[in-house]
C-alpha positions in Angstrom: 54.8 -7.0 -4.5 54.2 -5.4 -1.1 52.7 -7.5 1.7 49.4 -6.6 3.2 50.0 -5.3 6.7 46.4 -4.2 7.6 45.0 -5.6 10.9 42.1 -8.1 10.8 38.6 -6.8 11.0 36.0 -8.1 13.5 32.4 -8.7 12.3 29.4 -10.2 14.0 26.5 -12.4 13.0 23.3 -10.7 13.8 19.6 -11.7 13.6 17.0 -9.0 12.6 13.5 -9.1 14.0 11.0 -7.0 12.0 7.5 -5.6 12.7 5.3 -2.8 11.3 3.1 -0.3 13.0 0.1 1.7 11.9 0.0 0.6 8.3 -2.7 2.2 6.1 -5.9 0.1 5.5 -6.9 -1.0 2.1 -10.3 0.7 2.6 -12.7 1.4 5.5 -13.7 -2.2 5.8 -10.5 -4.2 4.9 -7.1 -4.5 6.5 -3.9 -5.5 4.8 -2.1 -8.9 4.6 1.6 -7.9 4.3 5.1 -9.2 4.1 8.6 -7.5 4.0 11.5 -7.9 1.6 14.9 -6.9 3.0 18.0 -6.0 0.9 21.4 -4.9 2.1 24.0 -2.7 0.2 27.4 -2.3 1.7 29.2 -0.9 -1.5 29.9 2.7 -0.4 31.3 3.7 -3.9 28.1 2.6 -5.7 25.9 4.3 -3.1 27.8 7.5 -3.6 27.3 7.6 -7.3 23.8 6.1 -7.9 21.3 8.9 -7.3 18.3 6.8 -6.3 20.0 4.4 -3.9 18.5 6.0 -0.8 15.0 5.1 -2.2 15.7 1.7 -3.8 18.3 -1.1 -3.6 20.9 -1.1 -6.4 21.9 -4.1 -8.6 24.9 -4.5 -6.2 22.5 -5.1 -3.3 21.7 -8.5 -1.9 18.3 -9.8 -0.8 18.8 -11.0 2.8 15.4 -12.6 3.1 11.6 -12.2 3.2 9.1 -12.5 6.0 6.0 -14.6 6.1 2.6 -13.1 5.3 0.6 -11.8 8.3 -3.1 -11.8 7.5 -5.5 -8.9 8.2 -3.4 -6.7 10.4 -2.2 -3.1 10.3 0.4 -3.9 13.0 2.0 -7.2 11.8 4.8 -8.7 14.0 6.7 -11.1 11.7 8.0 -14.3 13.1 10.5 -14.9 10.3 13.9 -13.4 11.1 16.7 -12.2 8.7 20.3 -13.2 9.2 23.3 -10.9 8.2 26.8 -9.9 9.2 27.5 -6.6 10.9 30.9 -4.9 10.3 31.6 -2.0 12.8 32.4 1.3 11.2 31.2 0.0 7.8 28.4 1.5 5.6 25.8 -1.2 5.4 22.4 0.1 4.3 19.2 -1.9 4.7 16.3 -1.5 2.3 13.0 -2.6 3.6 9.9 -2.7 1.3 6.4 -3.7 2.4 4.0 -5.4 0.1 0.3 -6.4 0.3 -0.6 -9.8 -1.1 -3.4 -12.3 -1.4 -1.0 -15.3 -1.4 0.1 -17.4 1.6 3.7 -18.1 0.4 5.9 -15.4 -1.2 9.4 -16.9 -0.8 9.9 -17.9 -4.5 7.8 -15.3 -6.4 8.4 -11.9 -7.9 7.5 -9.5 -5.2 7.1 -6.6 -7.6 3.9 -8.3 -8.8 2.2 -7.6 -5.4 0.7 -4.3 -4.2 3.4 -1.9 -3.0 2.6 -0.4 0.5 5.8 1.6 1.3 9.6 1.5 1.8 12.3 2.8 4.1 16.1 2.7 4.6 18.3 2.4 7.6 21.9 1.5 8.4 23.1 -1.4 10.6 25.3 1.1 12.4 22.2 3.2 13.4 20.4 0.1 14.6 23.4 -1.1 16.7 23.8 2.4 18.2 20.1 2.6 19.2 18.7 1.7 22.7 18.3 -2.1 23.0 19.5 -2.3 19.4 16.0 -1.3 18.2 15.3 1.3 15.6 11.9 2.8 14.5 11.9 4.1 10.9 9.1 6.0 9.2 7.7 4.2 6.2 7.0 6.1 3.0 3.3 5.7 2.4 2.4 6.1 6.2 3.3 3.8 9.1 6.5 2.7 10.7 8.9 -0.3 10.6 10.6 -1.4 13.8 13.9 -3.4 13.5 15.6 -5.1 16.4 19.0 -6.7 16.1 20.1 -9.7 18.1 23.9 -10.0 18.3 25.5 -13.5 17.7 29.0 -14.8 17.4 32.0 -12.6 16.4 34.0 -13.4 13.1 37.6 -12.5 12.3 38.0 -11.3 8.7 41.7 -11.9 7.7 41.3 -11.9 4.0 43.4 -9.3 2.1 42.1 -7.3 -0.8 43.1 -8.5 -4.3 44.3 -5.4 -6.3 43.5 -6.9 -9.7 40.0 -7.9 -8.5 39.5 -4.4 -7.0 40.6 -2.7 -10.2 38.3 -4.8 -12.4 35.4 -4.4 -10.0 35.8 -0.6 -10.2 35.7 -0.9 -14.0 32.5 -3.0 -13.8 31.0 -0.5 -11.3 31.8 2.4 -13.6 30.2 0.8 -16.6 27.2 -0.5 -14.7 26.4 2.9 -13.1 24.1 4.2 -16.0 22.1 1.0 -16.0 21.8 1.2 -12.2 20.6 4.8 -12.4 18.0 4.0 -15.1 16.7 0.8 -13.3 16.4 2.5 -9.9 14.8 5.6 -11.4 12.2 3.5 -13.3 11.4 1.4 -10.1 11.0 4.6 -8.0 8.8 6.3 -10.5 6.7 3.2 -11.0 6.2 2.6 -7.2 5.5 6.3 -6.5 3.0 6.8 -9.3 1.3 3.5 -8.5 1.0 4.3 -4.8 -0.3 7.8 -5.5 -2.9 6.8 -8.1 -4.2 3.9 -6.1 -4.6 6.2 -3.0 -6.5 8.7 -5.1 -8.8 6.0 -6.5 -9.4 4.6 -3.0 -10.1 8.0 -1.6 -12.6 8.8 -4.3 -14.3 5.5 -4.0 -14.5 6.0 -0.2 -16.1 9.4 -0.7 -18.6 7.9 -3.2 -19.5 5.1 -0.8 -19.9 7.6 2.0 -22.3 9.7 -0.1 -24.3 6.6 -1.0 -24.6 5.8 2.7 -25.8 9.3 3.5 -28.3 9.2 0.7 -29.6 5.8 1.9 -30.0 7.2 5.4 -32.0 10.2 3.9 -34.1 7.8 1.9 -34.8 5.7 5.0 -35.8 8.8 7.0 -38.1 9.9 4.1 -39.8 6.5 4.1 -40.1 6.6 7.9 -41.8 10.1 7.6 -44.1 8.8 5.0 -45.2 5.9 7.2 -45.8 8.3 10.1 -47.9 10.6 7.8 -49.9 7.7 6.6 -50.5 6.6 10.2 -51.7 10.1 11.1 -54.0 10.1 8.1 -55.5 6.8 9.1 -56.0 8.1 12.6 -57.7 11.3 11.4 -60.0 9.3 9.1 -60.9 7.1 12.1 -61.7 10.3 14.0 -63.9 11.5 11.2 -65.7 8.1 11.2 -66.3 8.4 14.9 -67.6 11.9 14.5 -70.0 10.7 11.8 -71.3 8.0 14.1 -71.8 10.5 16.8 -73.6 12.8 14.4 -75.9 9.9 13.4 -76.7 9.2 17.1 -77.5 12.8 17.7 -80.0 13.0 14.8 -82.3 10.9 16.8 -82.7 13.6 19.4 -84.7 16.8 19.2 -84.7 18.9 16.1 -83.1 21.9 17.9 -80.4 19.8 19.4 -80.0 18.0 16.1 -79.6 21.3 14.3 -77.1 22.5 16.8 -75.2 19.2 16.8 -75.3 19.1 13.0 -73.8 22.6 12.8 -71.0 21.8 15.3 -70.2 18.5 13.7 -70.1 20.0 10.3 -67.7 22.6 11.5 -65.5 20.0 13.1 -65.7 17.9 9.9 -64.8 20.9 7.8 -61.8 21.6 10.1 -60.7 18.0 9.9 -61.0 17.9 6.1 -59.0 21.2 6.0 -56.2 19.6 8.1 -56.3 16.3 6.1 -55.8 18.1 2.7 -52.3 19.6 3.5 -51.2 16.2 5.0 -52.1 14.5 1.7 -50.3 17.2 -0.3 -47.2 16.7 2.0 -47.4 12.9 1.5 -47.4 13.4 -2.3 -44.4 15.7 -2.0 -42.5 13.1 0.2 -43.2 10.4 -2.4 -41.8 12.6 -5.1 -38.7 13.3 -3.1 -38.3 9.5 -2.5 -38.5 8.9 -6.2 -35.9 11.6 -6.9 -33.5 10.2 -4.3 -33.8 6.7 -5.8 -32.9 8.0 -9.2 -29.9 9.9 -7.8 -28.8 6.7 -5.9 -29.0 4.7 -9.2 -26.8 7.3 -11.0 -24.2 7.1 -8.2 -24.1 3.3 -8.5 -23.5 3.6 -12.2 -20.6 6.1 -11.5 -19.0 3.7 -9.0 -19.1 0.9 -11.6 -17.4 3.2 -14.2 -14.7 4.0 -11.6 -14.1 0.4 -10.9 -13.7 -0.4 -14.6 -11.2 2.5 -14.9 -9.3 1.2 -12.0 -9.1 -2.3 -13.7 -7.7 -0.6 -16.8 -5.1 1.2 -14.7 -4.1 -2.1 -13.1 -3.6 -3.6 -16.6 -1.3 -0.6 -17.5 0.7 -1.3 -14.3 1.2 -4.9 -15.4 2.7 -3.6 -18.7 5.1 -1.4 -16.7 6.1 -4.3 -14.6 6.9 -6.4 -17.7 9.1 -3.5 -19.0 10.9 -3.4 -15.7 11.5 -7.2 -15.9 12.9 -6.8 -19.4 15.3 -4.0 -18.2 16.4 -6.2 -15.3 17.2 -9.1 -17.7 19.2 -6.6 -19.9 21.2 -5.5 -16.9 21.9 -9.1 -15.9 23.1 -9.9 -19.4 25.3 -6.8 -19.3 26.8 -7.8 -16.0 27.6 -11.4 -17.2 29.3 -10.0 -20.3 31.4 -7.6 -18.3 32.3 -10.4 -15.9 33.5 -12.5 -18.9 35.6 -9.6 -20.1 37.1 -9.2 -16.7 38.0 -12.9 -16.5 39.5 -12.7 -20.0 41.6 -9.7 -19.0 42.9 -11.4 -15.9 43.8 -14.5 -17.9 45.6 -12.4 -20.5 47.5 -10.6 -17.7 48.5 -14.0 -16.1 49.7 -15.4 -19.5 51.7 -12.2 -20.2 53.3 -12.4 -16.7 54.2 -16.1 -17.3 55.8 -15.3 -20.7 57.8 -12.4 -19.1 59.1 -14.6 -16.3 60.0 -17.4 -18.8 61.8 -14.9 -21.0 63.8 -13.5 -18.0 64.6 -17.1 -17.0 66.1 -17.9 -20.4 68.1 -14.6 -20.4 69.6 -15.5 -17.0 70.3 -19.1 -18.1 72.2 -17.9 -21.3 
């Protein structure tokens, strides 16, 4: 067997600091409470064959860690760091996914049960090549993720590759590829459809709430106009009363003056009554408009309630999809364990055959 003459590789312990910028709000009034999940995948052969690896981590990927939950912020700066090892000139892809949660601790729970905000990918090589080891990546679903790497101690990697292990791992990788493709495809479709539908529902509910606010403002303006009209009517009635009093006083004067005063006052009274009648008609029209606006507002509230019920039904269907994904992941894990057992059995059989061959050669030489 040939000796391994390859030179030792140098790697570095690094600490990753993560923060998010300009995350989308839940709605007009509420901000998000988010945390990040970080995976790494440095298997170049799997990344080359699995179609959805740029979007999602594969089964070969490893979860490096999760951040804490930052409450009510669209620009969370996470205090929890992530530790990993950087190998220069190696393909090490980071997968960062951001989730919105109502929980305070998310270290030991299934993160897929939380609301998906967005995801992004980046390589350690790109981060280390950036200015001040800081890389800003666009987040699918709006916003950005900023990753800063802090370099630690160097490590010498003198371990040689095992050809038998490499061969069997290639066999496992080849068999696992269809499962990887199916799992990543389902996760991508699930997250994409879920994010799109939720955004549509949120946008529609926001539009309905805006329309309700506009209608409420119109209704308030109509009520205000009605109150002003009523005040004007009371003022005009008061003027009529004063005119009537003046008319009564003038009746005590001379007959001619009384007749002239009566004629003038009657004309004024007729004019005032003529002006009061249109105002009363306008007031009746305003009351009718107010009643119509109240009926329309009631209909809009009923429609909002129906949309909320439909959204609840949609969330139930999402839970069913999540259960299917969990079952598929369990199936992949069982398949991986079975293939590992087959690999160990093959290695053991190879070792026994090698021992029998050496023993047979030894007896031949001895004879």
